C-alpha positions in Angstrom: 20.4 6.8 -10.1 19.4 6.0 -6.6 17.6 2.7 -6.1 14.3 2.7 -4.1 14.3 0.5 -0.8 11.1 -1.1 0.0 9.5 -2.4 3.2 7.6 -5.6 3.2 4.7 -6.1 5.7 2.7 -9.2 6.4 -1.1 -8.3 6.5 -3.7 -11.0 6.8 -1.4 -13.6 5.2 -0.5 -11.4 2.3 2.8 -9.6 1.5 2.4 -5.6 1.1 5.3 -4.0 -0.4 6.0 -0.4 0.2 8.5 2.2 -0.6 10.4 2.6 2.7 10.1 6.4 2.6 6.3 6.0 2.4 5.9 3.6 5.1 8.1 5.7 7.3 5.9 8.7 6.5 2.8 6.7 7.5 4.4 5.5 10.8 6.0 8.7 11.7 2.5 10.3 11.4 0.8 7.7 13.6 -0.9 6.0 10.9 -1.4 2.2 10.2 -1.5 0.1 7.2 -4.0 -2.5 6.9 -5.5 -5.0 4.2 -9.1 -5.6 3.1 -10.0 -8.8 1.6 -12.9 -9.5 -0.7 -15.8 -12.1 -0.1 -13.3 -14.7 -1.8 -10.6 -14.0 0.8 -8.4 -12.2 -1.9 -6.3 -9.0 -1.2 -8.8 -6.1 -2.3 -7.1 -2.7 -1.3 -4.5 -1.4 1.4 -5.9 1.0 3.5 -4.3 3.7 5.8 -6.0 3.9 9.4 -5.4 6.2 12.5 -6.9 5.3 15.9 -8.7 2.6 14.2 -10.6 5.0 11.9 -10.6 4.7 8.1 -8.4 7.7 6.6 -8.3 6.4 2.9 -6.6 4.1 0.8 -2.9 3.9 0.1 -3.9 3.7 -3.5 -5.6 7.1 -3.4 -3.0 8.7 -1.1 0.1 7.9 -3.6 -2.0 8.8 -6.9 -1.9 5.3 -8.1 -4.4 4.4 -10.9 -3.9 0.8 -11.2 -1.3 -1.9 -11.0 0.6 -3.6 -14.0 0.6 -7.0 -12.4 -3.0 -6.7 -10.8 -1.7 -7.1 -7.3 -3.1 -4.3 -5.1 -0.5 -5.2 -2.5 2.5 -4.4 -4.7 3.6 -0.8 -4.4 6.9 -1.3 -6.4 7.7 1.9 -8.5 7.8 -0.6 -11.6 4.4 -2.0 -10.8 2.3 1.3 -10.5 0.1 2.9 -13.2 0.0 6.6 -12.4 -1.6 9.5 -14.3 0.7 12.4 -15.1 
């Protein structure tokens, strides 16, 4: 069983962890990863943008319903809740 490699990004003071394959696909297609903070300055959602225009959330793009540890910046496979 192959292990998944992860890329860690620092966005607005938070660490965003993505599978390296997902990160490479985002970058190869000219998209950027950004982080939205809520009114309490806590991480709220990870967004995908292109040319400074909103394209969607990474959660939507990956088909994720939630995060086991509640951290919206942790896209490790073991942390994702997905519908089959």
